[in-house]
C-alpha angles and dihedrals in degrees: 000000000000117000095247093054091048090052092049093049094047093048093047093046091049091050093047092048091049091049094054095041092049092050100038099037088078097055128161084066125352092245093238097131141036116238097006115223117228111229093208142023115290092252091058123072105181114188092207127044114222133171096296093052093043089050091053092049091048093048093052095042093048088059090056094052112097094191130059102357100070092046096053121094110258095249091053092048091052091047090054090052090050090051090057090053091048091051091056090046091054089054089054092243132308116263139137092297092056090050093049090049089057097038091245089293111144091202092055090046090052090051088062091054108066120176105268108261093222095053092104094219127165115242091259093048091047090052089051091050091052092050091048093049090052093050093041090055092054091050091044091056089046092052099042093051089059094060114111092232096051099081093053092046090050092053090051090049091050092052091046092051093046090050092049090049090049092051092049091052091046089054089052089052091050089053093067092285096271105080092267092152093056093045091050091049089058092049091048092048090054090050092050092047091050096043099042098030094086132062135196111238109203114239097023092093098062100093109013137051096240108100106169135055134198109275089225088063098040102039120100123188113242133201126247132188115265145159131240131195116253124216098173118129110273094003110096119169131038137304131213115257142159119260133175112269093234092053093047092051092046098060098050129065093210125031134180106203116198126192141143125255113298094014094122103258096136093042090053091054089048089053091050092050091049094050093046090051091049091046088232120175115288140077090291093056092108095037128106111220128223116188112203117183107200094206087072092065103048091102095041122098092228143016119250124275117216094268087056096049095098095048091044090053092050094249109162093208130097115225124211112264113281094008097124094042091052090053090049092050094047094050095244095112118102106199111198111191113189128198117011085169090060090063114090113251091246089061100043092089088057090050092051092049090050092052092046091052092048091051092046092051097038109027095159096061120098118242133196117181124185130202144152110267099251098041095088134012117275092248094050108145091357088130088061092056098260113159111216119223128174123213105234128219112270113266126220095270092048091050089051091049091050092050088052092049093049095049093046088056090046091053090053089052095046108025092173097053120095105227099163093097092050093050094047092047093050093048090053094044098053088050099045102033115072093200093055093042090058091050096048097072103112138031095259095053091044090052090049091052092048092050096045093044088059096040096047097042094251094311102127130187119245105216133054094242091051089049092056092044090054092046092052091048090051094048101038102039118010095042093069098025093060090047090048091237119152138147095023112162085018091281131122115194127172121220092257092049092051092048092048093054093043091048092054092047091049093048092047089055092048095048091050094047093244136127096193138028138199113268093235091053091048090053090051090052091050089051090057093049094047090061088078094040103066092159092069113098118217138048121276093264092053093046093049092046088052091053091047096049104031108031097066089216102086131058140178104226092174123023109269095016126096133192141153118277087243134010090234092067091049091053093045095051094039091053090053090051091049091053094046089050089049090233093156093140090053090053093050095045092052097041092099089061107090092218088067096053097099091038091058094045093049092044088059088054093049095044127094117243096267092045090048090054091051093053095046095045088049090055092052093048092049090048088059093045100046104047096185092065099033098116093042094053093045090052090046089054089049092050089052092061094079087060092051109081091171122038141147105272092222092056092047089051092049092052090049093050092047089051091049088060088066092057140141097036113230098199133044090236088060089051090059092051093048092049089062087071089068128211096344089076091059093072090052098050112106124231125249096271115109094357121131117239093258094046092049091049093051092048090055090047092050093052092047091053091050091050131183134099095299091052090050090054090050092051091048089066088070098048095108094049104115099189110124098237092048092047090051092054092046089053092045093050097071091077089073097053142048101288097224093047091048092052090051095048102034124358098051088072100034118108098235096178108133091001118115117229116204115229112186104154144037088254090060093048091053090062096056095088087060091054107062091164093059097105096152121060138179110205111199137182111023102314094135114199102324123210088232087067101042093042093069093053094197101087110130102187135028133175120189114206130191097347114149091170094063108101108141125049095188093109089066089074087082089068101077093174098049107136103159127048131171129183111194119178095344101138094166097068104116103188143007089211094107088063092065112127095007118138094244115162097178133025129183122191112186124173095341125148112312112253095019101168118250094193093105088065088077089077095051097097094173097050110126104149120054129171122185125190106160141070098283098178089235116134093195141359089257086079094055105106098213116120098201136016136175098179125034124176121192104183131180097294091053097043093115094060111113116233094227105130096032091113093069092072098075093170094055109123103156119060133172120195132183124207135010093273095067093045090052090051091050091051092049098048115106095215125033133165119263100263123208097177126028122187121192121195134193103350147098105263125216102200092200089070090063102057094093090071095081094164093055112134102175133026119193120195111192118184090340136143127205127246090195141354126301095246093111089065088071085073091066102086095187098050109121103158136040117186120199114192127178093333117203094220143008116310116203107206096177096101088062098049093096092058099091092183093057122090128190123222116197128199126184128341116337137160102235123182127194096027091133088071092064128077112241094253093060096059112057119187108210099183 
């Protein structure tokens, strides 16, 4: 070991030994206080001090204070004592671990015990509480160091710390003995922050030299699909919801992020890399990011190993040996893999094998993988624990936010230009014009609209093809013409000549299954094409350089490698080349490959009427020939119709009738596919008569995704359907329309009792006075507790989602009938004290502040349904101050809570557990409640451990794998429903086929075996 490391270790060991000897040499008692106060009766020797012991300490110590305590009114003095107890409860109790974490320093321990913000104390009472906490910590340390077990535990802690210190020093020695690894990490973080801290905003490069903008300014948070636990009476399980992408990625170690072209997948990975490099707040704050774009490896013979990550990502820095591998092993690596869809189908198996091997070798690292939706199956990598999320189309508020971001950047670029009229006009247009509203669904299209609105003086195109044509005109011609630039690089190219060369390059990439090419190869291709273009001046290198620099459509992300600035432009230009080459057979043969979807659709737009007919008839014939892709090709033909302004009526009718055969959709995923066909599908959607509940719900969802006045009229036909799933979709649909118009046409007549209505904007809140039957609300996105909600006074259920501004719940006291409350991702809530005495029947606490005290629950006499998904500080259920429960959910954040104390709730019949440890405890307990519904989350399930629950009616497996077959479930005579949701491995249902009274509900992607043994009505796909 190098001399400096030896010195560090010796000095640290000496200091640690002195610390423990100086503290422990005085046992019994550390001698920190005069007249130590006992926190419990002499016959009790608790090893952890909780609220009762803290209250006793505070009571005794308050009597010794000659200052504030005697002068305070009695009710304020008692409140101060309660605040001390609540502070200890929020810590989760003070024991040996708390002392070790603060190095036996009473002052540091007191710093971890602030007066609860929601205690409602006067200034004098708060000062008393602070003094009592400080004194109580000194007496707590004094008491805990007298315990017989403390000395042995302290010796163990000393050895553990010395070992950790030794390992740290050894790692320093391995890194060249001079902290080279740490120094390199700082250099690498600066490089990542500089490289990924800027973003190209389309349309802001047309008139000025500045091409990139700070990501902080340009980034907009997007929504992804997610699930949330339910604790409502009669509704066990989870429901689909929308969550912010950053939050969804933060709570899972492995994520598969799906989204269409232009939806912001790559930008989101860039944002994650930037925040990890900056060590910003979040679960990735201590991670080191590695951004790997798969398109860069399509021509390589292998995918990179960890030691090749930096080179593969184009990082011009050399890491110390073993640096990346150490990060992967320790779990600090954040591996961001972009673009599975950009890998040719023939190589996707190789990509999957590579990811599996990485996860097997480095299971602690975090992984985020992006892809287009149809590139891989929905359950791709589910067996490796990947959580699938889908980037959702931008909603009205997100579109408005993006427009604001873009124009703020434009004002910074052109401080003298008045852009207010442009911004106002565009906001009005995307709201009022159906055609523009359908285009503005992702960041790329929104940026195109912003740029063209400015460039064309607020005269915007109406169709997608026209939009791309206008964008190309702006980039290829007007960009340099308006700047009076010509002949740069010694090359003069007309618009048509530029488009011809770019088309050929795009089509070459598509045919070869690539999204980028080597620069040398691209120059060779240009040389071939120039042989038939003698009028072009300049050699191939000059011409290609001109296209790269001047067109605005190509870029060189890594030296020597060239691609299009966005895949959408490649597909658009490649489709035009395919049509001009009359490669209709090529288009049809490749249509079943998801990477050709946009190429085929755009080719239909480029084609002449007879050519269009040839392509579409070819799709229908191939659908009949290749049975495995029949539905997919029919829906692709239907989606092409909106790009076909002129078409043989008989062919259009045939496509519509073939599409009608796929209706009604039976899953929500099918609704999304049907909606891609646009308005033509609206005429084919059936009405509510004779439809099952699931089919009716998916029809409503399909129409909502299509949008527009005709879709609104179609949805209105279902407004009197009172079935829960249909009501939920009717309530959810108003996010896609003008809120006031949707209330008039639909919600005014919907029975919204026990159906949650999402309010995520001021516009939504303004409609509440027109919806007197809206008793259940979801408030999302920083709205706090609005006066529009508390003014009515008759709201019965509220969930708050993603609200960092919510700190005080006192305003809820105005809602005397509030029976259901959920807090989801509200880390600012300081206390549940304001809930005391409220008639709550159900309460859900999901990802709230760690240690949020549950002591106020003791006063909730009506509480029967409780869901916990955060670090409560409880060691066991015996510390949960709830006298009676019927439904208890212990989700991922509460998976460490011991089940001791569960037996006291004899009426409990719905239970959710997370992790194998809790299930093993349930199986080992002598006495357990008679469960009717059992939900298991995030574990490998051994079905044999469940057979004791003979009264079980429903079993819910959420993100679970199986340790053995399902045969033991046959021993549960009352089991009538098994729900499989987002399983982490194959689930063989065949052992249950003989149970005619047992049905299977399925959510999300799963690998199910034995389904052919079940009649269709026994397996119900819910998503």
